[in-house]
N, C-alpha and C positions, 0 to 999 in steps of 0.2 A: 603299244599299238594295239588297241582294243579293236578287235572285229566287230562289223555291224551283226548284230543278232545275238550278241552275248550279253548277258547281264554283268553290271559291275560288282553288285552284292547278290547274293543269294535271294531268291523270291520265295514265295509262299510255297511253290510246287517244283521250283527247280533249284537245286543246289549248285551246280556247275555256273562258275562264274569266275571273273579275274581274281576276286577275293578268295574263293576256295583254291584257285591256282597258286597265288602267292603264298597262302598258308601252308600248302604241302610244299612249296619250293624253299621257303624260309621257316621251318616249324620253329625256329628260335624267336622270332620276332614278337615284339610285344605290341600293345596299342591295336586300334583298329584298323592299321593297316592303310585303308582308302582314305586319301585325303579329300577327295570329292569324287563325284559318279558322273557318268555319261548315260543318257537314255539306252536302253537295249538297242535300238536301230541306229544309233550314232557310233561312228567308228572314231579312232584317234588317240591321241595321248592322254592317258591316265594317270596320275601322280600317286605313286604308293609309297609309304614311309615304313620303314623295318623296325622303329622303336616308338615308343610313346611320346618322348621328347621332341623328336624329329617331327612326329604327326602334330603336334600342339604347335610348334613354331610354323609350320608350312600351313596349317589349317587357319593362323592367326594373319597369315599373309591373305588368303581368300577372304577373311573377315574384313580387313582393312582394305581390299580391293588393290593391294601393291603388285598381285599377280597379273602378269600381262597373257591375256589369252586371244588367240584367233581362230575363229572356225570358218570353214570354205563350204559353200552350199551353192547347189543348182536350183535356180527358181523355175517353175513352171510358167513362162511367160515373159514379158518385158515390162517394166516398171511404166506406169503412166508418164506420159510427156512431161508432167507438170511436176513430177517427183525429182527431187535432187537426187544426183549420182552419188552423193556423200551425205549422211546426216545422221540424225539421232531419232530413235523412235522411244518414245516416253508413254508406254501403256499398262496401267496397273494390272495385275493377274490375281486371281482367285480361283480356287476349284469349283468345276461345274459339279455339283454334287448329284445332278439328275443325269448327267453323262459321263460319268469317271470311264477313264482317267483323264478327259478333257479339261482342260484350264480353259477360263474365259476372261475377256477384258471386263473389268469393272472398276468402278471409283471407289469401293469400298476394299479392294484387293491390296495387294502388296506391292510398292514401287517395283517397276521393271523397267529398266532401260537398256537398248541395245544400239550401238554405234556400226553403221553398216557403210559398205563402200561397193559399188559396181565394179567388177574387173573387166568382165567383157559380155558381149551378147552373141550368140551364134545360133542362127536357125530357130529363133523364137525361145531360147534358153537362157536365162542370165545367170552367170557366175557373180557370187557377191562374197566378200568377207564380212563377217560378223565379229565385232568386238563387244562381247556383254560386259555392261558396267556391273548388273547385278547377277544373279544366278537362280532364277526361279525355274521351277519345273515347267519343261515344255517353252520357255520363253522365247527362243530363236524362232521355234516353229509356228507359235502364234503371231509373234511380231513380223514373219514373214507373209502369213496368209490373211491376217486380219485386213479388212479394208481401211482402218485408219493406220494401219502399218504400211507394208509394202504392197498387200494386196495381190501377192504372187507366193501361193503355196510352195514350199520345198518339193522337189522332183521326189516322188515315192513316198509321201507323206500320207500314211493310211489313216490317220485321225482328223487332220486339217485340210488334207488336199486330196490326192488320189493315189491309190495303191499302185507301185511299181516294183521293179525288181529289187530295189533297195532304196532307202532313205539317204539321198544325197547330202548328207551333212557330216562333216569330219572335223575334230579337234586336231588341227594341223600345226599350232604354235603355243608353245608354253614358257614363260620367262618368269623367274623368281630368286630369289637370294638364298643362296645355300645356308641352312641353319648353323653348320658348323663352321665353315669357310669365309662367310659372308662375302663370298663371290656371286657375281651375276650368273645364272646357268640359263641358258637357252636350248631348247628342244623344237624341233621341227619334223614334220612328217607329212609326206606328200599323200593327197588324197586319191583314193583307188578310181576316183570317176573325172 
């Protein structure tokens, strides 16, 4: 359960990360350890493999999109009345080289698809579940904020919305096939918001 504000992997100026903690805890581990990453501001489930064969098998499940993921987010506002309560956002993304680290919607970008579902609306804040089909940088953040997406930025999004105490985006569910046992594994972690 990665806390918000912690890097998944070491950065240019900051070494402390989930990777450095795992490397210290499992010095005999081989391979890259981290099977995927979460943005520094995102909290939740992060999958780590202790050997390169397991890493390769789990990474293949991300590549073939057989891993099931669910994120929980709070959106700053309510969806337009014409917007479905459940649907799919299909907006290709590309780096915004002028405004790094921002991503932008671009027809020349890489495909990016997100399935969303409104869970509840309380006092003008919308709780949604996101099921990313692809895994682009800032995909959920852009798909939430963009006017061709949900047009409601995630609460606390200091890049695509408005800064707050924290980014209210949490990786709360992960399901995959265990590489050794071939049993379906499910992990859940409640959001702290």
